[in-house]
N, C-alpha and C positions, 0 to 999 in steps of 0.2 A: 713306764716299763712295758715293753712289748710282751704280748701273751701268745700262747701257742695252743695247739690241739695235741693232746696225748691220748694214747690207747694202751690199756693194760689188757692183754688177751692171753690165750693159751689154755691148755688142759690142766695146768698145775694150780695149786692152792695159792691165794694171796693177792688176787686182783682187786677185790673190794678193800682188803686190808691196806694195800698200797695207796689207794685213792683216799681212804680215811686218814692214813698217816700224813699224806700231803695236806689234807684239810686241817689237821691238828697243827702241823708245822706253820701253815699260813695263819691260823688263829693266833699263834704266838707272835706274829708280826702285825697283828691288828687287821688282818685281811678277813673278808667274809666269804663263806662257802655255802652254796646251796647243793644238796645232794638229793637227786631224784632217783628213787630205786624202782626200776622196772621189774616186773615178775615177782615182786616181794610185797607182802603185807603181814608177814609173820614178825614176831618179836625176836630181835637179835640183841645180844649183850651190848654191842656198840651203840645201839639206840639209847639205852639208859645212860651210858657214859657221855655221849655227845650232847645230851640235854644240858649237861653241866659246863659245856664249853661255849662261852660267848662267841657269836659270829658264825656258828655252824647251824644250819637249818636242814632237816631231813624230812622228806615226804615220800610216801610209798604209793606206787601206782599199780600194784599187782593184786592177785587174788590171795585170800587167806590160806588156800591150799596150794602146794607146789603142783604144777601141771607138767605133763609130758607133751611133746610136740603134737602127738596124735590126738590130744584131748582139747585142743584149742577150740574155744567157742567165741561167738561174737562179743560176749561181754569182756573177754580177755583182750580182744582187739580194741574195743572201746576204751578199756582202762589204759592201754599203751598209747593210743592216739591222744586221749585226754592228758596223759602224763607228758607227752612231748609238747603239747600245746601249753601246759602249765610251765614246763621248763623254759620254753621260748618266752613266755610272758615274764618269767623271773629273770631271764638273761637280759631283757631290755629294761628292767626296773631300775637299773643303775644302783642297786643295793648290794650286788655281789661281785667279787673279784674272780671267783672260780665257780664253775658249774660242773658238777659230776653227774653223768648219766650212767648210773650203776646198772649193769646187766643189759644195757641197750643192745649189745651185739647179739645176745641170746634172743632178745625180743625180735630182732630182725630175722634171725635164723628160724624162729618159730612162725614167722609170717605175721606177727602182730603189727609190725611197722614196715613201711616200704623204705628201701635204701635211699631213694630219691628225696624223701621227706627229711631224712636225717642229714643228707648232704646239703639240702636247702637250709636247714637249721644251722649247720656249720658255716655255710657261705654268708649267712646274715649275721654271724657272730660279731659283736662289737670288738674292735681291735684291742681293747683293754680287758677283755674277759678270757680267762684261761678255761678251756673245756677239756674234761677228762671223760673218756668213754671206756667202760669196762665190760668184761664178759668174754666167754669162749667164742671161738669162730668169728672173729672180726672179719667183715667182708673186705675183699681186696680193694674196693673203691674207697672205703674209709681209711684203710692203711695207706693208700696213695695220697689221700688228702691230709693225713696227720703229719705233724712235725716230729713227734717222738712216738715210737712203738716199742713196748716191752712185752716179751712173751714169757709167761711162766710155764715151764715145762715140768711135768710130773716125771720124776725118776722112780720114786717109790712112794706108796701111800698105804697106810694101814686100813683104809676103807676097803681095799681089795681083799683083806682078811676078815671082812664082816664088821669092822668097828663102825658104829653109827656116829653121827655128828654129836659132839659133846658140848654142853653148855660152857661158855667161857673160852673155848678153843676154836670150834668151828661155827658156833652160833651164839 
């Protein structure tokens, strides 16, 4: 089966959720998925659920605290670079059918990773490994390289009314 590069991007909600949904669907067919989460080290509800689904592995490469673009430190860059190296190693392990690089687009926008390194990762992708890239602000170069790009657009969100992330819904 031929595999492809997919991107889920945009300012709307649901990019990570879509990637996880794909991983769950794949697990139902006996496929194995590796999810590398950039910019994240916090607990999210899906982490607990995914532990119970055979064939899905999740690793986080971020800081325990959410950071803003102007707060980037060398340690954040190191986490992302090490994460991409780990995802690359995993991609070549012949153990996974799908590699999800969650929030990698944001990691690039924050300057934690160079676009050329991510493109090199994609160019070296084995033909039988599907790769999913998520996060806002997908760079044009990645969009051009991808086979499928879905953009989630926010039309209305209760966050603008001050509603914080809720357990089980947003985290």
